[in-house]
FIFIVO-865661 format. One record per residue: residue in one letter; x, y, z of N, C-alpha, C, O in turn. Coordinates in steps of 0.05 Angstrom, whole numbers, padded with zeros to 5 digits, always signed. Last residue first. Layout:
AXYZXYZXYZXYZ/...
END
This chain:
Y-01172+00343+01124-01184+00365+01135-01208+00371+01111-01223+00389+01113/K-01122+00331+01084-01128+00327+01111-01148+00318+01131-01148+00299+01147/R-01125+00365+01039-01132+00334+01033-01145+00321+01062-01166+00309+01066/Y-01097+00413+01075-01133+00408+01053-01140+00378+01057-01155+00369+01074/L-01051+00393+01089-01073+00398+01103-01102+00397+01098-01121+00387+01110/D-01026+00387+01037-01024+00359+01063-01062+00379+01078-01086+00375+01075/Q-01026+00442+01017-01056+00414+01006-01050+00396+01019-01069+00379+01019/L-01000+00469+01048-01029+00479+01039-01052+00459+01034-01076+00456+01040/Q-00950+00440+01043-00951+00437+01065-00989+00456+01084-00997+00458+01107/I-00933+00458+00985-00943+00433+00998-00953+00428+01025-00967+00408+01028/I-00937+00516+01003-00961+00505+00978-00972+00469+00982-00994+00458+00983/L-00887+00511+01023-00917+00521+01035-00943+00509+01028-00961+00497+01039/A-00855+00494+00996-00849+00480+01019-00881+00482+01023-00897+00463+01025/R-00860+00530+00952-00863+00507+00947-00867+00484+00974-00879+00462+00971/L-00830+00584+00980-00863+00583+00967-00876+00545+00964-00898+00538+00974/E-00774+00555+00976-00796+00567+01005-00824+00570+01001-00841+00560+01016/Q-00769+00556+00937-00767+00527+00947-00783+00539+00967-00806+00531+00972/K-00761+00600+00918-00788+00582+00893-00796+00559+00919-00818+00549+00922/T-00731+00619+00952-00754+00634+00949-00772+00623+00942-00795+00628+00949/Y-00681+00601+00926-00692+00594+00951-00730+00621+00959-00741+00633+00977/M-00677+00617+00871-00695+00596+00881-00676+00585+00903-00660+00566+00901/R-00672+00675+00882-00707+00653+00857-00705+00642+00866-00725+00637+00880/A-00629+00680+00898-00649+00695+00909-00674+00677+00910-00688+00669+00928/A-00588+00657+00859-00596+00642+00882-00620+00645+00896-00633+00626+00905/I-00595+00692+00818-00606+00670+00815-00616+00646+00842-00634+00630+00846/G-00563+00724+00848-00592+00730+00844-00612+00712+00834-00636+00713+00837/T-00520+00699+00837-00530+00703+00868-00564+00714+00861-00584+00708+00875/E-00514+00717+00794-00507+00680+00808-00527+00680+00827-00545+00663+00832/H-00505+00756+00779-00517+00750+00758-00528+00719+00774-00545+00704+00767/C-00501+00810+00836-00481+00782+00805-00507+00770+00792-00530+00777+00799/G-00522+00848+00851-00494+00854+00829-00505+00835+00815-00515+00837+00793/A-00519+00834+00907-00510+00815+00898-00489+00827+00874-00465+00825+00870/E-00552+00870+00936-00524+00874+00946-00505+00853+00927-00481+00854+00929/A-00601+00856+00911-00587+00877+00925-00555+00877+00933-00541+00897+00929/G-00606+00805+00930-00613+00811+00916-00592+00840+00895-00578+00840+00875/L-00613+00798+00982-00593+00783+00976-00598+00799+00933-00581+00793+00916/E-00661+00839+00988-00646+00844+01006-00610+00830+00998-00589+00842+01003/R-00698+00802+00971-00685+00815+00947-00656+00843+00964-00641+00858+00953/T-00699+00766+01008-00692+00758+00970-00677+00781+00964-00654+00783+00956/R-00708+00785+01047-00689+00776+01054-00668+00768+01014-00646+00766+01003/R-00765+00799+01030-00749+00815+01045-00721+00804+01047-00706+00824+01050/M-00782+00739+01022-00787+00752+01006-00758+00781+01015-00736+00779+01005/V-00767+00719+01086-00760+00713+01068-00770+00729+01051-00774+00748+01066/N-00813+00761+01104-00783+00766+01125-00763+00728+01089-00741+00734+01078/S-00862+00733+01090-00857+00760+01090-00818+00772+01084-00806+00785+01068/F-00864+00684+01114-00867+00683+01076-00842+00719+01086-00818+00723+01086/D-00897+00688+01165-00854+00691+01158-00842+00695+01137-00819+00703+01134/T-00928+00681+01149-00924+00712+01159-00896+00707+01162-00877+00723+01161/L-00937+00619+01130-00934+00650+01114-00934+00666+01115-00937+00680+01094/K-00912+00607+01176-00905+00597+01160-00915+00616+01142-00898+00634+01137/F-00967+00626+01229-00932+00639+01235-00914+00630+01197-00903+00651+01189/K-01001+00593+01189-01005+00620+01196-00978+00625+01183-00967+00628+01161/L-00972+00535+01201-00984+00546+01171-00979+00581+01173-00960+00593+01162/T-00997+00539+01251-00962+00527+01239-00962+00545+01227-00955+00568+01233/Q-01042+00530+01259-01018+00556+01272-00989+00564+01255-00972+00581+01251/I-01063+00489+01232-01061+00514+01234-01041+00538+01233-01031+00554+01218/S-01043+00450+01266-01032+00454+01236-01033+00484+01232-01014+00500+01230/E-01058+00466+01309-01036+00461+01305-01019+00472+01279-01000+00487+01274/F-01119+00451+01296-01099+00471+01300-01076+00477+01309-01074+00500+01319/L-01104+00392+01276-01119+00423+01257-01118+00447+01261-01115+00464+01243/E-01103+00379+01345-01086+00379+01312-01086+00388+01290-01064+00393+01280/T-01150+00385+01372-01126+00398+01367-01106+00395+01351-01092+00415+01346/M-01179+00349+01342-01191+00379+01336-01160+00389+01343-01147+00400+01325/
END
C-alpha cells in the first residue's frame, strides 16, 4: 500500500511539474524564432508527455 501511495505521489508531482515543461517549451519557441529550436522544443514536450503516459500505464497495470 505504501508503494502505491509513493507511486501516486511521484506521478502527481510529475504531472504538476509538466506545466513547467509546457511553459519552457513556449519560452524556447518564442526565443528561438528558428525552425530547428521549435522542433526541438516540441520533441522535448512529446518525450516528457510520453514518459508520463508510460508511468501511468504501468501504475494502472500494477494495481
